[in-house]
ROZANU-413661 format. One record per residue (C-alpha): residue number from 1; residue in three letters; x, y, z. Coordinates in nm, 4 decimals. Example, Ala and Ser with C-alpha at 12.3 -4.5 7.8 and 13.67 -1.06 7.14 Angstrom:
residues 2
   num   residu         px         py         pz
     1      ALA     1.2300    -0.4500     0.7800
     2      SER     1.3670    -0.1060     0.7140
//
This chain:
residues 506
   num   residu         px         py         pz
     1      MET   -18.1359     2.4354     3.3840
     2      SER   -18.1791     2.8139     3.4113
     3      GLY   -18.1910     3.0685     3.1317
     4      PRO   -18.4626     3.1794     2.8889
     5      ARG   -18.7091     2.9301     2.7472
     6      VAL   -18.6938     2.9561     2.3678
     7      ALA   -18.9434     2.7798     2.1432
     8      LEU   -18.8061     2.6393     1.8162
     9      LEU   -19.0176     2.5715     1.5070
    10      GLY   -19.0511     2.6335     1.1355
    11      MET   -19.1866     2.5340     0.7974
    12      ILE   -18.9465     2.5490     0.5043
    13      LEU   -19.0771     2.5397     0.1486
    14      GLU   -19.0009     2.7417    -0.1624
    15      SER   -19.3192     2.7184    -0.3696
    16      ASN   -19.3314     2.7278    -0.7476
    17      ARG   -19.6938     2.8086    -0.8361
    18      PHE   -19.6705     2.5912    -1.1487
    19      ALA   -19.5156     2.2802    -0.9896
    20      LYS   -19.6710     1.9727    -0.8310
    21      PRO   -19.8292     2.0542    -0.4920
    22      ALA   -19.6282     1.9604    -0.1840
    23      GLY   -19.7903     1.6849     0.0220
    24      ARG   -19.6986     1.5269     0.3521
    25      SER   -19.4674     1.2775     0.1808
    26      ASP   -19.2552     1.5660     0.0471
    27      PHE   -19.1899     1.6809     0.4024
    28      ASP   -19.1401     1.3284     0.5351
    29      SER   -18.8685     1.2746     0.2736
    30      LEU   -18.6658     1.5711     0.4025
    31      THR   -18.7603     1.6977     0.7514
    32      TRP   -19.0527     1.6338     0.9842
    33      LEU   -18.9139     1.6457     1.3367
    34      GLU   -19.0638     1.7556     1.6664
    35      GLY   -18.9778     1.7537     2.0342
    36      GLU   -18.6672     1.5687     2.1405
    37      ALA   -18.6300     1.4099     1.7962
    38      LEU   -18.5837     1.7627     1.6595
    39      MET   -18.3127     1.8421     1.9134
    40      ALA   -18.1366     1.5121     1.8438
    41      GLY   -18.1394     1.5863     1.4702
    42      THR   -18.0083     1.9363     1.5349
    43      ARG   -17.7067     1.8217     1.7344
    44      ARG   -17.5871     1.5467     1.4991
    45      ALA   -17.2332     1.5776     1.3636
    46      ALA   -17.3735     1.6142     1.0102
    47      PRO   -17.7354     1.7321     1.0416
    48      SER   -17.9689     1.6814     0.7491
    49      LEU   -18.2012     1.9619     0.8598
    50      ALA   -18.1628     2.3331     0.7845
    51      THR   -17.8119     2.4598     0.8539
    52      GLU   -17.9305     2.7877     1.0075
    53      PHE   -18.1559     2.6009     1.2513
    54      ALA   -17.8656     2.3896     1.3767
    55      ALA   -17.6461     2.7000     1.3923
    56      PHE   -17.9033     2.8881     1.5995
    57      VAL   -17.9108     2.6064     1.8541
    58      ALA   -17.5301     2.5815     1.8634
    59      ALA   -17.4976     2.9563     1.9158
    60      MET   -17.7498     2.9533     2.1991
    61      ASP   -17.5592     2.6639     2.3570
    62      ALA   -17.2354     2.8603     2.3336
    63      THR   -17.3607     3.1896     2.4740
    64      GLY   -17.5068     3.0912     2.8082
    65      PRO   -17.7788     2.8918     2.9782
    66      TRP   -18.1096     2.8474     2.8000
    67      GLN   -18.3931     2.6000     2.7783
    68      SER   -18.4975     2.4763     2.4362
    69      VAL   -18.8688     2.4221     2.3753
    70      PRO   -18.8640     2.2190     2.0525
    71      CYS   -19.1909     2.2180     1.8596
    72      LEU   -19.2144     2.1042     1.4949
    73      LEU   -18.9737     2.1753     1.2100
    74      ALA   -19.1091     2.0682     0.8704
    75      ALA   -18.9136     2.1093     0.5471
    76      SER   -18.9603     1.9998     0.1873
    77      HIS   -18.7513     2.0300    -0.1245
    78      PRO   -18.8858     2.3145    -0.3417
    79      ALA   -19.2217     2.2149    -0.4897
    80      GLY   -19.5618     2.3608    -0.5692
    81      PRO   -19.8110     2.5108    -0.3235
    82      VAL   -19.8335     2.3154    -0.0004
    83      GLU   -20.1548     2.1205     0.0359
    84      ARG   -20.4039     2.2863     0.2669
    85      ALA   -20.4258     1.9894     0.5032
    86      VAL   -20.0480     1.9741     0.5460
    87      PHE   -20.0163     2.3448     0.6193
    88      GLU   -20.2996     2.3350     0.8695
    89      GLU   -20.1408     2.0324     1.0349
    90      VAL   -19.8140     2.2210     1.0828
    91      ILE   -20.0024     2.5190     1.2269
    92      GLU   -20.2049     2.2972     1.4597
    93      ARG   -19.9061     2.0948     1.5809
    94      ASN   -19.6913     2.3981     1.6520
    95      THR   -19.9579     2.6036     1.8256
    96      ARG   -20.0648     2.3055     2.0364
    97      LEU   -19.7065     2.2257     2.1362
    98      LEU   -19.6508     2.5909     2.2225
    99      ARG   -19.9569     2.6005     2.4458
   100      GLU   -19.8660     2.2723     2.6136
   101      ALA   -19.5137     2.3966     2.6827
   102      GLY   -19.6396     2.6862     2.8911
   103      PRO   -19.4904     3.0365     2.8947
   104      VAL   -19.1802     3.0932     2.6843
   105      ASP   -18.9418     3.3876     2.6785
   106      ALA   -18.8852     3.3913     2.3010
   107      VAL   -18.9558     3.2076     1.9752
   108      TYR   -18.7224     3.1223     1.6869
   109      ILE   -18.8938     3.0469     1.3541
   110      CYS   -18.6925     2.8910     1.0709
   111      ASN   -18.8787     2.9401     0.7417
   112      HIS   -18.7871     2.9930     0.3782
   113      GLY   -19.0099     3.2921     0.3035
   114      ALA   -19.1463     3.1981    -0.0403
   115      MET   -19.4067     2.9406     0.0592
   116      VAL   -19.7504     2.9313    -0.1032
   117      ALA   -20.0431     2.7217     0.0165
   118      GLU   -20.3373     2.5974    -0.1870
   119      HIS   -20.5615     2.8349     0.0066
   120      GLU   -20.3191     3.1067     0.1208
   121      ASP   -20.0786     3.3363    -0.0670
   122      ASP   -19.8837     3.4261     0.2488
   123      PRO   -19.8530     3.1125     0.4634
   124      ASP   -19.5196     3.2300     0.6073
   125      GLY   -19.6949     3.5377     0.7417
   126      ALA   -19.9910     3.3300     0.8579
   127      LEU   -19.7620     3.0973     1.0557
   128      ILE   -19.5813     3.3861     1.2254
   129      ALA   -19.9143     3.5525     1.3063
   130      ARG   -20.0565     3.2343     1.4605
   131      VAL   -19.7474     3.1984     1.6786
   132      ARG   -19.7881     3.5607     1.7835
   133      GLN   -20.1481     3.4910     1.8853
   134      VAL   -20.0308     3.2114     2.1143
   135      VAL   -19.7349     3.3826     2.2822
   136      GLY   -19.8781     3.7333     2.3013
   137      PRO   -19.7493     4.0764     2.1978
   138      ASN   -19.4518     4.1007     2.4321
   139      ILE   -19.2586     3.7818     2.3512
   140      PRO   -18.9723     3.8325     2.1002
   141      ILE   -19.0055     3.6377     1.7745
   142      VAL   -18.6964     3.6124     1.5529
   143      VAL   -18.7137     3.4629     1.2056
   144      THR   -18.4531     3.3437     0.9545
   145      LEU   -18.5397     3.3421     0.5842
   146      ASP   -18.3840     3.2626     0.2492
   147      LEU   -18.3000     3.5719     0.0451
   148      HIS   -18.5491     3.4516    -0.2180
   149      GLY   -18.8324     3.5228     0.0245
   150      ASN   -19.1448     3.7136    -0.0787
   151      ILE   -19.1804     3.9443     0.2198
   152      SER   -19.5265     4.0551     0.3317
   153      PRO   -19.6075     4.3398     0.5706
   154      ARG   -19.7609     4.0778     0.8001
   155      MET   -19.4330     3.8858     0.8229
   156      VAL   -19.2564     4.2026     0.9375
   157      SER   -19.5241     4.3354     1.1726
   158      GLU   -19.5839     4.0051     1.3529
   159      SER   -19.2141     3.9384     1.4222
   160      ASP   -18.9426     4.1351     1.6013
   161      LEU   -18.6482     4.0541     1.3775
   162      ILE   -18.6124     3.8999     1.0318
   163      VAL   -18.2655     3.7815     0.9302
   164      GLY   -18.2200     3.7005     0.5608
   165      TYR   -17.9343     3.5238     0.3877
   166      ARG   -17.6749     3.7546     0.2319
   167      THR   -17.5176     3.5135    -0.0173
   168      ASN   -17.6402     3.3533    -0.3366
   169      PRO   -17.5176     3.0825    -0.3838
   170      HIS   -17.6228     3.0284    -0.0238
   171      VAL   -17.3141     2.9692     0.1875
   172      ASP   -17.3885     3.1857     0.4916
   173      MET   -17.6739     2.9931     0.6547
   174      ARG   -17.4572     2.9107     0.9567
   175      GLU   -17.3710     3.2780     1.0091
   176      ARG   -17.7338     3.3865     0.9768
   177      GLY   -17.8484     3.1298     1.2325
   178      GLU   -17.5775     3.2534     1.4679
   179      GLU   -17.6753     3.6147     1.4036
   180      ALA   -18.0366     3.5399     1.4935
   181      ALA   -17.9246     3.3785     1.8205
   182      PHE   -17.6850     3.6594     1.9132
   183      SER   -17.9513     3.9216     1.8390
   184      LEU   -18.2055     3.7338     2.0459
   185      ARG   -17.9628     3.7245     2.3379
   186      ARG   -17.9321     4.1037     2.3129
   187      ILE   -18.3087     4.1479     2.3046
   188      LEU   -18.3546     3.9210     2.6061
   189      ALA   -18.0786     4.1074     2.7905
   190      GLY   -18.2891     4.4225     2.7882
   191      MET   -18.2268     4.5913     2.4538
   192      ALA   -18.5173     4.8096     2.3443
   193      ARG   -18.7788     4.6424     2.1252
   194      PRO   -18.6457     4.6494     1.7652
   195      GLU   -18.8139     4.8667     1.5012
   196      ALA   -18.8425     4.7165     1.1520
   197      VAL   -18.9164     4.8903     0.8214
   198      LEU   -19.0181     4.7256     0.4914
   199      VAL   -18.9791     4.8969     0.1519
   200      LYS   -19.0737     4.7225    -0.1742
   201      PRO   -18.9745     4.8929    -0.5003
   202      PRO   -19.1658     4.7466    -0.7993
   203      ILE   -18.8870     4.5147    -0.9175
   204      ALA   -18.9629     4.1425    -0.9524
   205      PRO   -18.6653     3.9729    -1.1190
   206      ALA   -18.5907     3.6119    -1.2057
   207      SER   -18.3484     3.4273    -0.9781
   208      VAL   -18.0734     3.4096    -1.2425
   209      THR   -18.0161     3.7827    -1.1857
   210      LEU   -17.9791     3.7504    -0.8076
   211      LEU   -17.6178     3.6411    -0.7661
   212      THR   -17.4664     3.8319    -0.4755
   213      ALA   -17.1138     3.8370    -0.6198
   214      GLU   -17.2415     4.0325    -0.9199
   215      HIS   -17.4149     4.3588    -1.0028
   216      PRO   -17.6900     4.4606    -0.9441
   217      TYR   -17.8031     4.2425    -0.6532
   218      GLY   -17.4604     4.2172    -0.4961
   219      THR   -17.4346     4.5959    -0.5125
   220      LEU   -17.7515     4.6269    -0.3021
   221      ILE   -17.6363     4.3682    -0.0493
   222      ASP   -17.3011     4.5463    -0.0144
   223      LEU   -17.4677     4.8843     0.0312
   224      GLY   -17.6895     4.7459     0.3047
   225      GLN   -17.3937     4.6083     0.4974
   226      ARG   -17.1978     4.9311     0.4578
   227      LEU   -17.4882     5.1411     0.5844
   228      GLN   -17.5383     4.9061     0.8785
   229      ALA   -17.1704     4.9397     0.9723
   230      GLU   -17.1840     5.3187     0.9393
   231      ALA   -17.4834     5.3297     1.1759
   232      SER   -17.2486     5.2344     1.4630
   233      GLY   -17.4764     4.9814     1.6243
   234      ALA   -17.8044     5.1657     1.5694
   235      ILE   -17.9053     4.9130     1.3004
   236      LEU   -17.9552     4.5543     1.4118
   237      ASN   -17.9977     4.3989     1.0651
   238      VAL   -18.0298     4.4845     0.6971
   239      SER   -18.1769     4.2165     0.4709
   240      VAL   -18.2392     4.2622     0.0983
   241      PHE   -18.4703     3.9946    -0.0387
   242      GLY   -18.4656     3.9343    -0.4140
   243      ASN   -18.8037     3.7533    -0.4292
   244      PHE   -18.8969     3.4164    -0.5833
   245      ILE   -19.0884     3.5055    -0.8954
   246      PHE   -19.2414     3.1605    -0.9540
   247      ALA   -19.4444     3.1848    -0.6336
   248      ASP   -19.6645     3.4344    -0.8199
   249      VAL   -19.8099     3.6113    -0.5150
   250      PRO   -19.9106     3.9707    -0.4320
   251      ASP   -19.5971     4.0026    -0.2166
   252      ASN   -19.3562     3.9238    -0.5005
   253      GLY   -19.0862     4.1804    -0.5565
   254      LEU   -18.7625     4.3094    -0.4139
   255      SER   -18.7989     4.3692    -0.0387
   256      ILE   -18.5710     4.5747     0.1829
   257      VAL   -18.6146     4.4977     0.5544
   258      VAL   -18.4153     4.7176     0.7916
   259      THR   -18.4364     4.6624     1.1671
   260      ALA   -18.3162     4.9360     1.4018
   261      ARG   -18.2367     4.8845     1.7679
   262      ASP   -18.4890     5.1487     1.8732
   263      ASP   -18.4949     5.4448     1.6304
   264      ARG   -18.7358     5.3773     1.3459
   265      SER   -18.6296     5.6903     1.1559
   266      ILE   -18.2800     5.5478     1.1037
   267      ALA   -18.4264     5.2266     0.9596
   268      GLU   -18.6498     5.4317     0.7289
   269      ARG   -18.3557     5.6333     0.5945
   270      VAL   -18.1412     5.3248     0.5315
   271      ALA   -18.4231     5.1320     0.3633
   272      ALA   -18.5068     5.4282     0.1396
   273      GLN   -18.1448     5.4709     0.0318
   274      ILE   -18.1167     5.1051    -0.0706
   275      ALA   -18.4531     5.1173    -0.2499
   276      ARG   -18.3530     5.4274    -0.4488
   277      LEU   -18.0315     5.2605    -0.5635
   278      ALA   -18.2243     4.9444    -0.6582
   279      TRP   -18.4504     5.1500    -0.8800
   280      ASP   -18.1605     5.3388    -1.0376
   281      ILE   -17.9803     5.0171    -1.1369
   282      ARG   -18.2899     4.8105    -1.2239
   283      GLY   -18.1682     4.7556    -1.5813
   284      GLY   -17.9193     4.5055    -1.4450
   285      PHE   -18.2024     4.2672    -1.3602
   286      ASP   -18.2236     4.1546    -1.7253
   287      ARG   -18.0176     3.8604    -1.8457
   288      THR   -17.9614     3.6845    -2.1788
   289      LEU   -17.9393     3.3040    -2.1742
   290      THR   -17.7394     3.0641    -2.3925
   291      SER   -17.9317     2.8589    -2.6492
   292      VAL   -17.9285     2.4789    -2.6492
   293      GLY   -17.7587     2.4783    -2.9896
   294      GLN   -17.4829     2.7064    -2.8666
   295      ALA   -17.4407     2.4874    -2.5593
   296      VAL   -17.3772     2.1847    -2.7803
   297      ARG   -17.1095     2.3767    -2.9707
   298      LEU   -16.9458     2.4891    -2.6460
   299      ALA   -16.9449     2.1309    -2.5176
   300      GLN   -16.7546     2.0300    -2.8289
   301      GLY   -16.4950     2.3031    -2.7832
   302      ASP   -16.1516     2.2948    -2.6235
   303      ARG   -16.2281     2.4878    -2.3026
   304      PRO   -16.4002     2.3053    -2.0142
   305      VAL   -16.7448     2.4482    -1.9403
   306      ILE   -17.0281     2.3979    -1.6930
   307      PHE   -17.3932     2.4438    -1.7902
   308      SER   -17.6936     2.5264    -1.5764
   309      ASP   -18.0032     2.3524    -1.7136
   310      ALA   -18.1836     2.6722    -1.6168
   311      GLY   -18.5343     2.5602    -1.7105
   312      ASP   -18.5247     2.2548    -1.4849
   313      ASN   -18.3847     2.3453    -1.1457
   314      PRO   -18.5181     2.1179    -0.8695
   315      GLY   -18.4005     2.3886    -0.6298
   316      GLY   -18.6794     2.6078    -0.7670
   317      GLY   -18.9490     2.3441    -0.8034
   318      GLY   -18.8287     2.1887    -1.1289
   319      SER   -18.9047     1.8228    -1.1892
   320      GLY   -18.5419     1.7223    -1.2433
   321      ARG   -18.6679     1.5157    -1.5378
   322      THR   -18.6527     1.7291    -1.8525
   323      THR   -18.4520     1.5718    -2.1346
   324      GLU   -18.4106     1.8571    -2.3845
   325      LEU   -18.0446     1.9302    -2.3157
   326      LEU   -17.9561     1.5651    -2.2480
   327      ALA   -18.0993     1.4549    -2.5808
   328      ALA   -17.9221     1.7356    -2.7673
   329      LEU   -17.5825     1.6452    -2.6226
   330      CYS   -17.6264     1.2728    -2.6843
   331      ASN   -17.7589     1.3175    -3.0384
   332      ALA   -17.4677     1.5462    -3.1237
   333      GLY   -17.2177     1.2816    -3.0102
   334      CYS   -17.0581     1.5030    -2.7463
   335      GLU   -16.7700     1.3483    -2.5515
   336      GLY   -16.6473     1.3871    -2.1952
   337      VAL   -16.9772     1.5157    -2.0565
   338      LEU   -17.0942     1.4626    -1.6972
   339      TYR   -17.4694     1.5210    -1.6656
   340      GLY   -17.6328     1.5466    -1.3233
   341      SER   -17.8719     1.4712    -1.1976
   342      PHE   -18.1804     1.3097    -1.3455
   343      ALA   -18.4496     1.2292    -1.0876
   344      ASP   -18.5967     0.8951    -1.1922
   345      PRO   -18.6311     0.6315    -0.9178
   346      GLN   -18.7582     0.3689    -1.1643
   347      LEU   -18.4567     0.4070    -1.3882
   348      ALA   -18.2196     0.4047    -1.0891
   349      ALA   -18.3845     0.0865    -0.9592
   350      GLU   -18.3495    -0.0854    -1.2967
   351      ALA   -17.9799     0.0049    -1.3115
   352      HIS   -17.9304    -0.1479    -0.9656
   353      GLU   -18.1110    -0.4635    -1.0745
   354      ARG   -17.8939    -0.5029    -1.3829
   355      GLY   -17.5624    -0.4226    -1.2141
   356      VAL   -17.2368    -0.2529    -1.3061
   357      GLY   -17.1083    -0.3379    -1.6528
   358      LYS   -17.4495    -0.4258    -1.7954
   359      THR   -17.5902    -0.2537    -2.1030
   360      PHE   -17.9616    -0.1911    -2.1529
   361      MET   -18.2085     0.0423    -2.3223
   362      ALA   -18.2467     0.3208    -2.0674
   363      ARG   -18.5913     0.4748    -2.0765
   364      PHE   -18.6036     0.8191    -1.9182
   365      ASN   -18.9541     0.9258    -1.8101
   366      ARG   -19.1127     0.5882    -1.8856
   367      ALA   -19.3885     0.6593    -1.6324
   368      ARG   -19.4714     0.9978    -1.7735
   369      ALA   -19.8148     1.1286    -1.6769
   370      MET   -20.0022     1.4202    -1.8277
   371      GLU   -20.0233     1.6595    -1.5363
   372      PRO   -19.9622     2.0255    -1.6288
   373      TRP   -19.6315     2.0332    -1.4436
   374      GLU   -19.5006     1.7348    -1.6428
   375      LYS   -19.5425     1.8717    -1.9936
   376      TRP   -19.1682     1.9336    -2.0339
   377      ASP   -19.0697     1.5839    -1.9143
   378      GLU   -19.0337     1.4287    -2.2600
   379      PRO   -18.9399     1.0591    -2.2846
   380      PHE   -18.5906     0.9783    -2.4057
   381      GLU   -18.4434     0.6372    -2.4829
   382      ALA   -18.0826     0.5387    -2.5423
   383      GLU   -17.8586     0.2377    -2.5007
   384      ALA   -17.6698     0.2865    -2.1752
   385      GLU   -17.4021     0.1089    -1.9750
   386      VAL   -17.4218     0.0980    -1.5967
   387      VAL   -17.0799     0.2261    -1.4904
   388      ALA   -17.1374     0.2883    -1.1160
   389      LEU   -17.3974     0.2450    -0.8427
   390      HIS   -17.4467     0.4112    -0.5022
   391      ASP   -17.7013     0.4120    -0.2207
   392      GLY   -17.7155     0.7914    -0.2300
   393      ASP   -17.6314     0.8500     0.1367
   394      VAL   -17.3508     1.1055     0.1233
   395      ILE   -17.2224     1.4135     0.3016
   396      GLY   -17.1926     1.7310     0.0974
   397      GLU   -16.8431     1.8402     0.0039
   398      ARG   -16.8601     2.2024    -0.1137
   399      GLY   -17.0932     2.4997    -0.1347
   400      MET   -17.4355     2.5201     0.0259
   401      THR   -17.4495     2.1520     0.1264
   402      ALA   -17.0927     2.1186     0.2598
   403      GLY   -17.1005     1.9011     0.5714
   404      ARG   -17.4725     1.8324     0.5380
   405      GLN   -17.6130     1.4808     0.5200
   406      LEU   -17.7843     1.4121     0.1859
   407      HIS   -18.0203     1.1225     0.1137
   408      LEU   -18.0390     1.0931    -0.2643
   409      GLY   -18.1812     0.7417    -0.2673
   410      PRO   -18.0535     0.4606    -0.4911
   411      SER   -17.8403     0.6244    -0.7589
   412      ALA   -17.6633     0.5150    -1.0760
   413      ALA   -17.4188     0.6432    -1.3355
   414      LEU   -17.5239     0.5557    -1.6914
   415      ARG   -17.2905     0.6055    -1.9873
   416      ILE   -17.4571     0.6963    -2.3165
   417      GLY   -17.1776     0.7333    -2.5698
   418      GLY   -16.9667     1.0219    -2.4433
   419      VAL   -17.2264     1.1427    -2.1923
   420      THR   -17.2422     1.0019    -1.8380
   421      VAL   -17.5741     1.0642    -1.6629
   422      ILE   -17.6166     1.0534    -1.2847
   423      VAL   -17.9625     0.9179    -1.2018
   424      ILE   -18.0942     0.9741    -0.8482
   425      SER   -18.4140     0.8754    -0.6713
   426      ASP   -18.4821     1.1832    -0.4548
   427      ARG   -18.5364     1.5021    -0.6562
   428      THR   -18.2527     1.7351    -0.5540
   429      GLN   -18.0600     2.0058    -0.7356
   430      THR   -17.7010     1.9203    -0.8289
   431      ALA   -17.5244     2.1956    -0.6376
   432      ASP   -17.2405     1.9861    -0.4945
   433      PRO   -16.9626     1.7872    -0.6678
   434      VAL   -17.0476     1.4904    -0.4443
   435      PHE   -17.3131     1.3906    -0.6987
   436      PHE   -17.0255     1.2991    -0.9299
   437      THR   -16.7479     1.2107    -0.6868
   438      MET   -16.9667     0.9545    -0.5081
   439      MET   -16.9590     0.7634    -0.8375
   440      GLY   -16.5823     0.7977    -0.8730
   441      PHE   -16.5771     1.0831    -1.1268
   442      ASP   -16.3437     1.3819    -1.1106
   443      PRO   -16.5244     1.7036    -1.2138
   444      GLY   -16.1914     1.8510    -1.3181
   445      SER   -16.1453     1.5879    -1.5891
   446      ALA   -16.4747     1.6558    -1.7693
   447      ARG   -16.4925     1.8513    -2.0915
   448      ALA   -16.8394     1.9701    -1.9963
   449      ILE   -17.0612     1.9353    -1.6917
   450      VAL   -17.4372     1.9850    -1.6930
   451      VAL   -17.6151     2.0493    -1.3637
   452      LYS   -17.9837     2.0733    -1.2895
   453      SER   -17.9306     2.3738    -1.0649
   454      ARG   -17.9893     2.7456    -1.1116
   455      GLY   -17.7041     2.9107    -0.9284
   456      HIS   -17.6001     2.7259    -0.6132
   457      PHE   -17.3721     2.4972    -0.8158
   458      ARG   -17.1396     2.7945    -0.8637
   459      ALA   -17.0172     2.7626    -0.5039
   460      GLY   -16.9871     2.3857    -0.5367
   461      PHE   -16.7876     2.3835    -0.8606
   462      ASP   -16.5878     2.7091    -0.8463
   463      HIS   -16.2726     2.5076    -0.7771
   464      TRP   -16.2812     2.3881    -1.1396
   465      PHE   -16.4840     2.6526    -1.3253
   466      SER   -16.4398     3.0298    -1.3221
   467      PRO   -16.7451     3.2529    -1.3836
   468      GLU   -16.6359     3.2869    -1.7484
   469      GLN   -16.6792     2.9107    -1.7915
   470      VAL   -17.0374     2.9084    -1.6578
   471      TYR   -17.3361     2.9214    -1.8946
   472      GLU   -17.7086     2.9329    -1.8177
   473      ILE   -17.8912     2.7394    -2.0873
   474      ASP   -18.2321     2.8435    -2.2172
   475      THR   -18.4160     2.5160    -2.1657
   476      GLY   -18.7854     2.4552    -2.1124
   477      GLY   -18.9194     2.3558    -1.7735
   478      LEU   -19.0840     2.4753    -1.4566
   479      THR   -18.8041     2.7197    -1.3752
   480      SER   -18.7436     2.8834    -1.7128
   481      PRO   -18.6289     3.2364    -1.6225
   482      VAL   -18.7811     3.3836    -1.9391
   483      LEU   -19.0671     3.5464    -1.7506
   484      SER   -19.2744     3.6310    -2.0573
   485      ARG   -19.3506     3.2569    -2.0867
   486      TRP   -19.5422     3.2475    -1.7570
   487      PRO   -19.8990     3.3501    -1.6664
   488      LEU   -19.7956     3.5549    -1.3639
   489      ASN   -20.1398     3.6655    -1.2519
   490      ARG   -20.0756     3.7637    -0.8897
   491      VAL   -19.7408     3.9444    -0.9107
   492      PRO   -19.7972     4.3191    -0.8562
   493      ARG   -19.8151     4.5026    -1.1873
   494      PRO   -19.6490     4.7024    -1.3174
   495      SER   -19.3190     4.5507    -1.2022
   496      TYR   -18.9812     4.5682    -1.3696
   497      PRO   -18.8610     4.3810    -1.5789
   498      LEU   -19.2030     4.2322    -1.6569
   499      ASP   -19.3162     4.5841    -1.7485
   500      SER   -19.0307     4.7857    -1.8955
   501      ASP   -19.2225     5.1147    -1.8625
   502      THR   -19.2784     5.0833    -1.4848
   503      VAL   -19.2601     5.4184    -1.3058
   504      TRP   -19.1827     5.4533    -0.9330
   505      ASP   -19.0825     5.7197    -0.6870
   506      ILE   -19.0209     5.6422    -0.3234
//
């Protein structure tokens, strides 16, 4: 086969500094694929690996001859800092496979952008830099990242193009993978070497303020796309990264990355214009949450509502095991509530052993340990009926996981009075209605739904709930967006809104 030889690799992890470290088993449970196994996983009808990675490959397939050089793609659900040995193993495997493959014409790296390692605050940048050392200064490197990335100067300088998501909830991963492939084709066809500019105003917001359909973040995204269009092809990409505050690294903060086709001055002007607007509208990066008590009252009202258990989002490193809101709803005798999903493999296994129709004393967090990241995982006991069981192998229906294979592990639906709890074995945020429909429940018939998800559930459940019916609940946990509760020691200071008197002038 003719065409350019393109190496494919990546390491996907969103790291919460305060969560349990990510070990090899965390990657094995989601994605650890190399060589031909990686290509086979990419071309499945319903891939379980990163959507943008599969889209990049499909776009390259559709746009002409090429030769894939698959290295290693490793991915974990959001967790704490990756263990040093695991990170070094990924580096070693990828650099060795690159060297063994011989000369390549380009490299595609699929990362998240907010990874932290036990020994390194910028492992995303370190990985890109190590790849650059292997392939040399003249080989194009294109990178896709989540818009919650913490962008370092090294990440920008060691790559040729960074393409960030534009939507939160994330529903454009396919388009961003395709964009990376199309841009790489242009670079390989002889386009001048791209020129990238990074500007970082001192704004480090919590993720609850980073919805792209709302002001202020959506306003910045929209401005970037308008300025790119007005540049008439001179700008290759505009990406506005909101940051992931719980990584707690020196590169936290809003990041504007503008890549010009060849004229750096155009990228500088566009980046500066977006940064100035970000600073002018920074007050929008504050948000007031709904109390647990108010949530209980809303659940007892006449209008259907959906709650984000904001303090315990597995999609941000949360344990998926806090019981504060669950206990409040059960103790108040709320009716018609669907609660998803509680990550407790022991409880799920016991429900499977007992069987549908059986009643037992359900013990949530029976195996509670005393690690720092588990202090919010309070035990809770209640008499429960097993109303449904599932093996947890499903395909996503809506939102960010639509069409993607999910492996939730043995799962059960437990009814506690008027509250039905979905218990899963693999810690995953409830961003898709399939968590309920797989058990036979209709989200549209619930009086209230609780999801352990920060914002991605909005795209999964918008068929039933308008934005006015969505509430973010002020619960405790590893992802509580009340930033004053966290010892953020590495985030640049002063940064707004952590420091309300921050002064900045570009």
